[in-house]
C-alpha positions in Angstrom: 14.8 1.5 -21.7 11.9 3.6 -22.9 9.5 3.8 -19.9 7.9 6.9 -18.4 6.4 5.4 -15.2 6.7 2.4 -13.0 3.3 0.9 -14.0 4.6 0.2 -17.5 7.5 -1.9 -16.2 5.8 -5.3 -15.7 5.0 -5.7 -19.4 8.1 -3.9 -20.8 10.4 -6.1 -18.7 8.7 -9.4 -19.5 10.5 -10.2 -22.8 13.9 -9.7 -21.1 13.4 -12.2 -18.3 13.0 -16.0 -18.8 9.3 -17.0 -18.4 9.6 -19.1 -15.2 11.8 -16.4 -13.6 9.4 -13.7 -14.6 6.5 -15.6 -13.0 8.6 -16.1 -9.8 9.2 -12.3 -9.6 5.8 -11.1 -10.6 3.6 -13.8 -9.0 1.8 -14.1 -5.7 0.2 -16.8 -3.7 -2.9 -18.8 -4.6 -5.4 -16.6 -6.4 -3.1 -13.6 -6.1 -5.9 -11.5 -4.4 -3.6 -9.8 -2.0 -1.1 -9.2 -4.8 -3.8 -7.2 -6.6 -5.1 -5.5 -3.4 -1.7 -4.1 -2.5 -2.0 -1.9 -5.6 -5.8 -1.4 -5.5 -5.6 0.0 -1.9 -3.8 3.1 -3.1 -6.7 3.9 -5.4 -9.1 4.0 -2.4 -7.5 7.1 -1.0 -7.7 10.7 -2.3 -5.5 13.7 -1.8 -6.6 17.0 -0.3 -4.1 19.5 -1.7 -3.5 23.0 -0.3 -2.7 25.9 -2.6 -1.1 29.4 -2.5 1.8 27.9 -0.7 5.4 28.8 -1.6 6.7 25.5 -3.0 9.7 26.9 -4.9 11.9 24.7 -2.7 10.9 21.1 -1.8 13.1 19.0 0.5 12.5 15.3 0.2 15.2 14.2 2.7 14.3 12.2 5.8 15.8 9.7 8.2 15.2 6.0 8.9 16.6 4.8 12.3 18.8 7.8 12.2 20.2 7.1 8.7 19.8 10.1 6.4 18.3 9.3 3.0 17.6 11.7 0.2 13.9 10.8 -0.2 11.6 8.5 1.6 11.9 5.5 -0.7 14.2 2.5 0.0 15.1 -0.6 -1.9 13.1 -3.6 -0.5 14.7 -7.0 0.1 14.1 -9.3 -2.8 15.9 -12.5 -3.9 17.9 -13.3 -7.0 18.5 -10.0 -8.8 20.7 -11.9 -11.3 17.4 -13.3 -12.8 17.1 -9.9 -14.3 20.7 -8.8 -14.9 24.2 -10.4 -14.4 25.3 -7.5 -12.2 22.4 -8.3 -9.9 22.5 -6.7 -6.4 25.7 -4.9 -7.2 23.9 -2.8 -9.8 21.0 -2.3 -7.4 23.3 -1.1 -4.7 25.0 1.3 -7.0 21.6 2.7 -8.0 20.6 3.2 -4.4 23.9 4.9 -3.7 23.4 7.2 -6.7 20.0 8.3 -5.4 21.2 8.7 -1.8 19.0 6.0 -0.4 19.2 2.7 1.5 19.1 -0.9 0.3 17.9 -3.9 2.2 19.9 -6.9 1.2 18.1 -10.3 1.1 19.4 -13.4 2.7 18.8 -14.9 -0.8 20.9 -12.4 -2.8 23.1 -13.7 -5.5 26.0 -11.5 -4.3 27.3 -11.7 -0.8 26.5 -8.7 1.4 30.3 -8.1 1.8 30.5 -7.5 -2.0 27.3 -5.4 -2.1 28.6 -3.2 0.7 31.4 -2.1 -1.5 29.0 -0.4 -3.9 28.5 2.6 -1.6 24.9 2.4 -0.4 24.0 2.1 3.3 22.6 -1.4 3.9 20.3 -3.3 6.1 20.3 -7.1 6.1 17.0 -9.0 5.8 17.3 -12.3 7.7 15.5 -15.6 7.1 16.2 -17.6 10.2 17.5 -21.1 9.4 16.7 -24.4 11.0 20.4 -24.7 11.9 21.0 -21.9 14.4 24.7 -21.9 13.5 23.9 -20.8 10.0 21.7 -18.0 11.2 24.5 -16.9 13.5 26.9 -17.0 10.5 24.6 -14.8 8.4 24.2 -12.3 11.3 28.0 -12.1 11.8 28.6 -11.6 8.1 26.0 -8.8 8.0 27.6 -7.1 11.0 31.1 -7.4 9.5 29.8 -5.9 6.2 28.6 -2.8 8.0 24.8 -3.4 7.9 23.0 -0.8 9.9 20.0 -3.0 11.0 18.7 -6.5 10.8 15.3 -7.0 9.1 13.6 -10.1 10.5 11.0 -11.5 8.1 8.2 -13.0 10.2 5.6 -14.1 7.7 7.3 -17.2 6.4 6.8 -20.1 8.9 5.6 -22.0 5.8 6.0 -21.2 2.1 3.0 -19.7 0.5 1.5 -21.7 -2.3 2.9 -20.0 -5.4 1.1 -21.8 -8.2 3.0 -20.1 -11.0 6.3 -21.6 -9.6 4.7 -25.0 -9.2 3.5 -25.0 -12.8 6.9 -23.9 -14.0 8.8 -26.2 -11.7 10.9 -23.1 -11.0 14.4 -23.5 -9.9 17.5 -21.2 -10.1 19.4 -21.4 -13.4 22.4 -23.7 -13.5 25.5 -22.1 -12.1 23.7 -19.3 -10.3 24.9 -19.0 -6.7 23.6 -17.4 -3.6 26.4 -15.3 -2.3 25.4 -15.3 1.4 25.4 -19.1 1.2 28.9 -19.5 -0.1 30.5 -17.8 3.0 30.6 -21.1 4.8 31.0 -24.8 4.0 27.6 -25.3 5.6 24.8 -25.0 3.0 22.0 -22.6 3.7 18.6 -23.9 2.6 17.3 -22.1 -0.5 13.7 -21.0 -0.4 12.8 -20.7 -4.0 12.5 -24.3 -5.2 9.0 -25.7 -4.7 8.4 -28.5 -7.2 4.9 -29.9 -7.7 4.2 -32.3 -4.9 7.0 -31.2 -2.6 6.2 -30.0 0.9 6.9 -26.4 1.6 10.5 -25.6 2.4 11.1 -25.1 6.1 13.3 -22.1 7.0 12.7 -22.1 10.7 9.9 -24.5 11.4 6.9 -23.1 13.3 8.4 -22.7 16.8 10.0 -19.2 16.7 8.3 -16.6 18.9 8.7 -13.0 19.7 11.5 -13.8 22.2 13.8 -14.0 19.1 13.9 -10.2 18.8 15.9 -9.4 22.0 18.2 -12.4 21.2 18.9 -11.0 17.7 19.6 -7.6 19.1 22.0 -9.0 21.7 23.7 -11.2 19.2 24.2 -8.5 16.5 24.2 -5.3 18.5 22.0 -3.9 15.7 18.5 -2.5 15.7 15.9 -5.1 14.8 13.3 -4.2 12.1 10.3 -6.6 12.0 9.0 -7.2 8.5 5.6 -8.7 8.0 3.4 -6.9 10.6 -0.2 -6.1 9.4 -2.1 -6.1 12.6 -2.2 -3.8 15.6 -1.8 -6.8 17.9 1.5 -7.8 16.4 2.6 -4.2 16.3 2.2 -3.9 20.0 4.2 -7.1 20.5 7.0 -5.7 18.3 7.2 -2.7 20.6 7.1 -4.8 23.8 9.9 -7.1 22.6 12.2 -4.2 21.6 11.9 -3.8 17.9 13.3 -0.6 16.5 11.0 -0.4 13.5 8.2 -2.3 11.7 7.7 -2.8 8.0 4.0 -3.2 7.2 4.3 -6.0 4.6 2.5 -9.0 3.4 5.5 -10.3 1.4 4.3 -8.7 -1.8 1.2 -11.0 -1.8 3.4 -14.0 -2.0 2.6 -15.7 1.3 -1.0 -15.7 2.7 -3.5 -14.9 0.1 -6.5 -12.8 1.2 -4.3 -11.0 3.7 -4.8 -7.3 4.2 -3.4 -4.9 1.7 -0.5 -3.1 3.3 -1.9 0.4 2.9 -5.2 -0.8 4.4 -3.3 -2.2 7.4 -1.1 0.8 7.9 -3.4 3.1 10.0 -4.1 0.3 12.5 -0.4 -0.4 12.9 0.6 3.2 13.2 -2.2 3.8 15.8 -1.1 0.7 17.8 2.6 1.7 18.1 1.7 5.3 19.0 5.0 6.7 17.9 7.1 4.3 20.0 8.9 3.0 16.9 9.2 3.8 13.2 6.8 2.3 10.8 7.6 1.7 7.1 5.6 0.1 4.3 6.1 -2.0 1.2 3.7 -3.5 -1.3 2.2 -2.0 -4.4 4.0 1.4 -4.5 4.3 2.6 -8.1 3.6 6.4 -8.0 4.8 9.4 -6.2 1.2 9.9 -5.0 1.4 6.3 -3.5 4.4 7.5 -1.4 2.5 10.6 -0.3 -0.5 8.5 0.8 1.7 6.1 2.8 3.5 9.0 4.5 0.2 10.7 5.3 -1.1 7.6 6.9 1.9 7.4 9.2 4.7 5.6 7.3 8.2 6.9 7.8 9.2 5.7 4.3 8.3 3.1 1.8 10.2 0.2 0.2 10.2 -0.6 -3.5 10.7 -4.2 -4.7 9.5 -5.6 -8.1 10.0 -2.3 -10.1 13.7 -2.4 -9.2 14.0 -5.9 -10.7 12.2 -4.8 -13.8 14.5 -1.8 -14.1 17.5 -4.1 -13.9 16.1 -6.3 -16.7 15.6 -3.3 -18.9 18.9 -1.5 -18.4 21.0 -2.9 -15.5 22.2 -0.2 -13.1 20.9 2.5 -15.4 17.5 0.9 -15.5 17.3 0.6 -11.7 18.5 4.2 -11.3 15.8 5.4 -13.7 13.1 3.6 -11.7 14.2 5.4 -8.5 14.7 8.7 -10.3 11.2 8.6 -11.8 9.6 7.9 -8.4 11.7 10.6 -6.7 10.7 13.2 -9.4 7.1 12.2 -9.2 7.1 12.6 -5.4 8.7 16.0 -5.6 6.1 17.2 -8.2 3.2 15.8 -6.2 4.4 17.4 -3.0 4.5 20.8 -4.8 1.0 20.2 -6.2 -0.2 19.4 -2.6 1.4 22.4 -1.1 3.9 20.5 1.0 7.6 21.6 1.1 9.1 18.9 3.3 8.4 15.3 4.4 7.4 16.5 7.9 4.6 18.5 6.3 2.9 15.4 5.0 0.3 14.4 7.6 -3.2 12.9 7.8 -4.9 16.1 6.7 -3.5 15.3 3.2 -5.7 12.3 2.6 -9.3 11.0 2.8 -11.0 7.8 2.0 -14.4 8.3 0.3 -15.4 4.8 1.4 -15.1 5.8 5.1 -17.7 7.8 6.9 -15.2 10.4 7.9 -11.8 11.3 6.6 -8.7 10.9 8.7 -8.1 14.7 8.9 -8.4 17.2 11.7 -10.9 19.2 9.7 -13.3 16.3 9.3 -12.7 15.0 12.8 -13.8 18.4 14.2 -16.7 18.5 11.9 -17.8 15.0 12.9 -17.6 16.0 16.6 -19.8 19.1 16.0 -22.4 17.0 14.1 -22.5 14.5 17.0 -22.9 17.4 19.5 -25.8 18.9 17.6 -27.5 15.5 17.5 
């Protein structure tokens, strides 16, 4: 478990995960352009640090939907943690609890949310709506009974993306591996991973679900609804109109529509569209403390971390996942000190600029641009 940053994890974890499983975790859709852009987008922004600030004490704590977390990084929903380690989501939840943050449990987790909830971390439940409404209702009820604090509705999967690594590998779950949330009823939930060559995409909910599902989910569960998969201002406005409590700016880790916007590129538009009416979070490509800072500066309340957690599990189980979160937390604390920020609320648009844009998204540059226009 000898890693010093999250960028090393992909290659270090590869020997510890079966090849087809590794490709399932690491891969994206089609040419994997969006997968790469999620990471590249962070390199397009630069930080504007301020100095001679007393940074002897830095407070990373924040809240998401009223839930206190110790730093603005959460565990993203991802399937099949047992592909990396037998303890799977149980180890992940213990790691989240140890770091004082929140875990979003996938519909496709190997362990049931009722078991994961016993590990001590606050939980949200990510919901894939099923073609059979009774199964969706069963999943919602189980999440509520397990104490989930929110439902996370994934909206970017009306069809499976074409994940060519999985097709070439004929990826399927290992024999004997169960999906815990699917064993809670005698009615089978449709798994989403298997996509053999020549098979049509797996249908989770067909293509008929519309925004009206959000108020229904809220009424059915009594929980706040978080919409995951928004990357346009237009959809952000609809999320507000239909009563969502939060948005996760996400492109499914580059696994659905290839050539979709990188999430950091999409974030400013989404934040502007919602105008503070709901909380905005981001996933996709986060690997450094400076990445977290850039997302916060562009308006994210917090970020979610996916693949690195799985790689940490492969390298050391609970201890590996804990080390992943610890490294990111420590980097964020150091980077905030170096930028002259002592609490999360201090991180605003004045911290960042994009050299590729004509003007930076900062009050200083905005005023300067206005003066230039006035002189002309």
